[in-house]
N, C-alpha and C positions, 0 to 999 in steps of 0.2 A: 377188530383187534385181535391178533393171536400173538401171545408170548411164549418164547420157548421155554422147555422145562427147567433149563440150567438158570434162567432170568426169573422164573416163578419161583424156584427155591431161594433165590437171592431176595427177592423181595419177601418172602414168610421169614426167611431168618432179620431181615431189617425191621420188620413190624414185630417180631417177638422181641427184639433186643429193646425197640421203642417202649414198649409195654413195661419192661422191667425198668428201663432208665427213667421212665416217668413215675412208676411208683418209688424210686429210689431218688427222684428229684435231681437227676444228673445231668445238667445243663450242658457241659462239654460233651458226654456222650451223645446226647439227643441232636448237637448239633454236627458232630461228625456224622451220623446216622442220616441226618438230613443230605448232607454232601454225599453220601454214598447212594442215595435215590437220585441225584442228578443224572448218572448213568443210563440207568432205565429211562428216565424222561426224555432225554436226548435220543436214543436209540429208537424208541417206541411211539414217541410224541402222544402217548395216551394221556388222557386229562387225568386219571386216577394217580399215577406215578409222580405227575407234577403236584397235584393236589397234596398227596402224602409227604413229599419233599416240602411243601410250604409249611404244612401242618406242624411237621416235627421240628422245623426251625421256629416257628410261632412257639410252640410249647419250650424250645429251648429258651427263648428269650423271656418268658412267662417265668420260668424257673430260675432263669439267671438274675431277674430282677427282682425274684421274690413276690411277684403279683400274684401267686396263688394264693396269699392272704387275704387277696380283694375279692376271690370267688365266693359264691353262697356258702358251697361246701365243697372243698376241693376234693375230698377223699370220695364224695359221691360221684363228682364229675369224672375222675380217674377211673372208677368203676365202670360207669356209664361209657367213657370214650374206650376203654379197653375192650367193652364187651361189641362195640363196633368193629375194633380191629380184628378180634376173635372172628366175628362172621366174615369179615373180608380174607382172613387166612384161610377160613374154609371155603369159600368161593375161589379163591385162587387155587387150592388143591383140587377142587373140582373142575378147573378151568372154565368156570362161569364167570366172565371177564365183565359182564353187564352187572351182576349183583355184587361183583369185588368194588366196581366204580359207584354203585349204589351206596354201598357201606362206608366207602370211604367220604362220599357226599354226606352222608348222615354224621359221619365223625367230625366233620368241617362243622356242619350246623350245631352239633353238640358245644364245640368251642364257642360259636358265635352266640348261643342261645343263654348264655350267662346273664347276670342281672342287666337290667335296662342302663345302670350308670356306668356299668363296665363295658357295655356293647361297643360304643364308638371307640374307646382305647383298643378294645381287641382288634376290631377291624382296621385301626391305623396299623397295628402291629402286623397283621396278616398284609395289609398292602407292602409294608416295608418288607415283610418276608417275601413276598412275591416278587418284588423288584430286586432284591438281593439273589433269590434263587434264578430270577431271569438273567443276572449278569453271569453266573455260573453256567447255565445252558447256552447263552450266546458264545462263552469262551470255548463251548465244546463245539462250535462251528454253525449253531442253527443262526439264521438271519434275524435282525432285530424284529423285521414284521413276523415271521413265523412264531418267534419267542414271545412278543408281546400279545399275540393273538391266543396262544396256550395258557398263558397266564392271566388274560384279561386285565392288562394293562396297557398304557399307551405308548406309542415308540418313543415319545417326548422323554416320558420317566424313565425309560430304560436307557435311553441314549446319554441321559443326565447321569444317570448312575454309572454306566460304563465308562463315560467321559470323565467323571469324578474320581472314578478308581484308577483310570489311566494317568491322569495328571497326578494322583496322589504317589503312584509308583514309576513316575519319570525316570527316577534316577536309576530304577532298577531294569526297566525297558522302555522302549519307544515303539510307536506302530509306524512302519514303514508308509511312504506317500500311496502305495497300491492299496494298502489295507483301508488306510483314511478314506480314500476316495470310494472304495467299495462302500464302506459305512455310510459315508454320504450319500450314494446313490440309492442304498438300501433304505434309508432313513426317507429321503423326499420321494420315493417312487410308491 
């Protein structure tokens, strides 16, 4: 994977802002930052950009619902999580994309490694975050199949989410017959 310098700068900025928003427990900013990473995820289809989008969205949900109080030690978690983000930034700046992906993966494990009682809940939030980000990526033009593979979710889960969002917004927009047929063909292929 090769990411242009302009996009590296964008990712570094997103990660810096994520660290600050996490320290400030700013759920709205975390959600916005997650949405800003979808562009990179679509363009480069690299697992780290997709993972960081899901992680940031997961954190936004945990902060929004004040679930941080359920963590063993939120401040220690934030410190450890941010240290992985710092290492990811250094790797990006050195254009060592394998290390970048490794540190983002460790950041994900940092979230998942919370208390045994909290782990199933966090996994559920992360799954829902993956489906949500999958919907955004799909809206950017990737196929259902590509999107579901990138996020490790099923096409059924993604199609259900995309379908429910479309029906919720039916008064705002409708999908023409060609697009519906294309979606069906992608789904069943």
